[in-house]
C-alpha positions, 0 to 999 in steps of 0.5 A: 705822508705815507707813514702818517696814513699807515699809522692812522690805518693801524690805529683805526684797525686796532680800535675796531678790533678792540671794539669788536672783541668787547662786543662779542664778550658782552653780547655773546655773539656766536663765533660763526656769525662773528666770522661772517662779519669779519669776512664782510670787512675784507673788501673795504679794508683791502680798498683802504690798505691798497689805496693808501699804499698806492698813494703817490706811487708811479702807477697812479701818476701813470693812470692820471697821465693816460687821461690828461696831458697836463696842458692848461685846457686839460687841467680844467676838463670836467664831466660834471655828471658825477655831482648828480649821479652820486645821489642815485643810490638814495633815489633808488632806495626810496623809490623801491620803498615807494613801489613796495619792495621788501626791505630789511628795515622800516623807511625811518630806520633806513633814513636814520642809518643813512644819516648816521652813515653819512655823518660818520663818513663825512667826518672821517673823510674831511679829517683825512683831507685836513690831516693828510693835505694831499694835492689833487691832480689839478693842483688844488688841495685836500685830495685824499680821500675822495668825498664824492666817492666815499659819499656815493659808496656809503649810500650804495652800501646802505642800499645793499644792506637793505635789499641784499636778502630780498632783491640782490639785483636791486641791492647791487645796482647802487655800486654800478653808479658809484663805480662810475662816480669814482671813475669820473673823479679820476677822468675829471682830474679831481682825484688820484686812484688812491683817493677813490679807492680809500673813499670807496673802502671808507664808505663801505666800511662805515656802513658795515659797522653801522648795520652791525651795531645798529645804533638807536635801534629801537628809536622809531616814532613812525613805526605805527603811523599810517598814510605816510608818503615818502618819495624822491624829487629831482629838479634840475641839479637839486635832489630831495625827498618829499614827505607827508604824514597823515594822522 
C-alpha cells in the first residue's frame, strides 16, 4: 500500500512540474516570481510526503494508543464539534466581506475559487480513499486521507489567500480551527496521523494551485451589481449563506 501511495505522489509531482514548466514558457513568468510560487508549495508538499511515509508506521500507532485503549466504549468515543468547526473559515471569509475587510478578490470570485478548490479537493480525497482503502483506527474503511481535514484546510487556505496582504491575522486565523479539526479526527479515533497530515497538505496544495492559475478569472457577472447582501447563517448543526441581489 505504501508503494502505491508513493507512486501516486511521484506521478502527481511530475504532472505539476510539467504543467508549471509549460505555463512558464507560454506566459513568460519571470524567474523570481516562479521561485516564490515553488517555495509556497514546500509546506503542503512536505505534509503529503511525510504523512504518506508515516502511514502504517509504529509512530502513528503509538499516537493512536496514547489516546485510546482499544476497549469497546473507547472505539465509539467522539467529540462531534469537528463536524461543525470545519466550516469556520468559510463563515470567517464571508463575515469579513460583510464587515468591509479588504480582500484580494470580489466576493463572487472568492466563491468561485472556493467552489473550484473544494470540488478538486473532494475528488482527490475520495479517489485516494477508494484507491488506497486504508482502515480507520476504529475499524471502518476509507481512512486515507482525512476528508474533514482536507476540506477544512482548503477553506482555511482560501481565507489566507484572500487576506494575507491586507490582514495577516485574519488570514492566518483559519488555520487555528482547522488544526483543531485535524487533531480531533485523531482524538475521536476516526483517523490516523498520516490521514490528517496528507489531508491538510492536499487542501493547501490545491488552493495554492487554483490561486496561481486562477481558472475562469474573467467570469464575474456580479462585478458591477449593486445592493448585494451576502452573509453566513448558522442554525443548529446547519451552516449556510444568505444571498440577496438588488437591481
